N, C-alpha and C positions, 0 to 999 in steps of 0.2 A: 686867745692864743697864749699858752704859757711862756715863761721867760726863756726856756730852753729852745722852744720852737721859734720864738721871735728872734733870738740870737742867730739861729741857723739861717733863717730867711734873710736877715740883715746882711749876712756874709755873702749872700748870692750876688750882690751888686759891688762887692769889693774888687778893686783892680789889682790888689796885691796877689801875687802868685808864688806859692800857694796861699790859701786863705789864712788869715791870722786866727780864725776860729778853729781850724783843723790843719795843722802843718803838713798833713799828708794828702790833702784834698784840694782840687781846683774847681772853682765855680765856672761852669760853661757860660753862664750869663755874664759874669764879670769878664770872661775871656772875649766874648763876642762884642761886649760893650767897648772894651779897649781897642779891639780891631776896627770897630765901626768908627771910633774917633780918629784913630790913626789914618785909616784909608780916606776919611772925609776931610782931613786937614784940620782937625780940631785939637784943642788942648786936651791931653790925655787925662788930666785930673779934673778939669771943670766941664769939659764938653763944649766949650765956647769955640765957635768957628774962627780960625786964625789964618786960613788960606795956606796951611802948612804943606798941602799936597802940591802946591804950585812951585816946586823947586826946579832949578836948572837941570839937575840930574833926571828928575822925572820927565821933564820935557825932552831931554836928549834920548832917553830910552823908551819913550812912549808910554809912560805909566799913568799919566794924569787921568785919562778917561777910564782905563781899567780900575784904578783906585776909586774914582768917584762912583762908578757903577757898583763895585763891590761893597763900598761903604753903604750905599742905599740898601743893598741886599742884606747886609748885616743888621741895619736898623729895622728892616722888615721882619727879620727873624726874631729880633728882640721884642717887637710888638706881638708877634705870634706867641712867644714864650710868656709874656706878661698876661695876655688875655686867656691863655690856657691854664696858668697856675693860680691866679688870684681872682677873688671876687669879694664884694662887700659882705659882711657877716649877715647870714640869713637871707641873702638875696638870691633869687632864682637865676639860673643860667640865662644868658641873653640870646639874641637871634641866632638860631641854628648852632649855637655854641661854637662859632668860628672864632679862633683866637684873636685874629687881627680886628675883626669887627667888634668883638667884646672889649678889647683894649681901648679902641677909639671911642666907643659909646660910653664906657664907664670912667675913663681917665683923661679924655681930651675934650676940647670945645668944638671939635669937628662934628657937627650935628647933621650935615647933609648926607642922607643915605646913599645917594648916587656917588658921592665922593668916597665914602667909606668902602663901598663895593669896588670902586676902581682901584683903591689901594690894596685891597685883598686880591684883586685880579693881577695887579703888578707883582705881588709876592709870588703868585703861582707862575707867572711868566718868567720872572727874573731868577728865582731860586731853583726852579725845576730845570730850566734849559738856558739860563742866562740870556733870555730873549726879551724882546719888547713888543710882542704881540701874543694874544691868546690863540688857542687852537680854533680852527674853523668848525663851527657847529653845523652839523648835518641835519637834514629832515626837519627844518624849522620854517614852515610856511608863513607863520605869523612874524613879520619883520620886527615888530616892536618887542616881541619876546626874544628874538634872536639878538638884537642889538644890545639888549641889557646885559648879555653875558659874553660879549665879544669886544675886545679892546685892542687898539694899538697905541703905543705910548711914545711920548717925547719926555726925556729927562732933561730938565733945563737948569742952568746955573744962574738964571735970572732970579731976582727976589720977588716973592709974592706971598703974603701972609695968608692968602686963601688956600695955600698948599697945593690944591688941584684946580686946574682949569678944565672943565668938561667940554667935550666936543660940541661944535655948532650943530653938526649932523651926526647921526649914529653911524658907526662903522659896522658893516654887514658881513665882514669876513672876507672881503675881496682883497687879496694880498697885492694886487696891482694898483690899488688905491693908495696914492702917496700924499693925499691932501692933508694939510694940517687941520682943516675944518672937521675932519673925522678922527682926529687924534686926541687923546687925553694927555694933558701935560701935567707932569709932577715936578714941582719946584724943589730940587734936591736939598738945598741948604735950609729952606724953611721947613721942609718935611723932617729933616734931622733935628732941627730946633724943637719941633713939636714932640718928637720921640724923647728927647732929653727932658722936656718939661713933664712928660708922662712918667718917666723914671723918677724924677724928683717927687711927683705927686704920690706915686706908689710907695716910695720910701717913707714919706711923711705919714701916709695912711697906715703903714705898718707900725710906725712909732706910736700912733694914736690908737692902735689896736682896733682899727676899723675893718681890717681885712682878714680873710681866712683862706686856706688852701682849697681849691676846687678839685684837686686831684683825688681820685677815688681811693688810692692807697696812701694818701697823706705824705708824711715826711719820707717814708721808705721809697715811694715813687719819685719824690723830689730828688733824693740822693742818687737814685739809679739812673734817672733820665737827664738830670741837669747839673751833675757834678761828675768829676772823674778823679781817680787816685793818681797822685803825682809820682 
């Protein structure tokens, strides 16, 4: 990656608006990172969780849960962006080329395939409809196949470095089933910590010149899809 392109890519994670690299352009990735930190109660510069969302005003107007859920959604989108844009040099695309799964496999320590699939499913549920259950799959006589693609979620503020607690029993798409035993729990704070660590790793790998763009149209596509003119 030449110096010009490396400089452009480094500016993607800048929180400064507009970018110091181009005073007329805003990075969508930097924008959503800043939003994710703000909504999740984190330090805007470092990403460290400081419980900043738990203010008296947010309690009074009922913003704590909306902020927390929206923060998770922003971090999910960040994962999708990272897994869609970057790969290690000369490395083939990963499983199904799904952005979130690629990001988790290449840049995190979360190696459990069931957990990575559940995070990808949460992205679909939360960002498409701001919901916590996937759509019901029809015409699936094989229950094991059906359960692998259907989820209902709990977003927890408890701490758990495992990030995801898988259900004891599979959820088969029955919306009347309210049991926690069939729910997949995502620990929001530790999930956000993991994404912050992924961002740090990606930035470090860029500086080491170990990454390349996986976008078919390169920098032109990067500018068109992931930045906007101020």
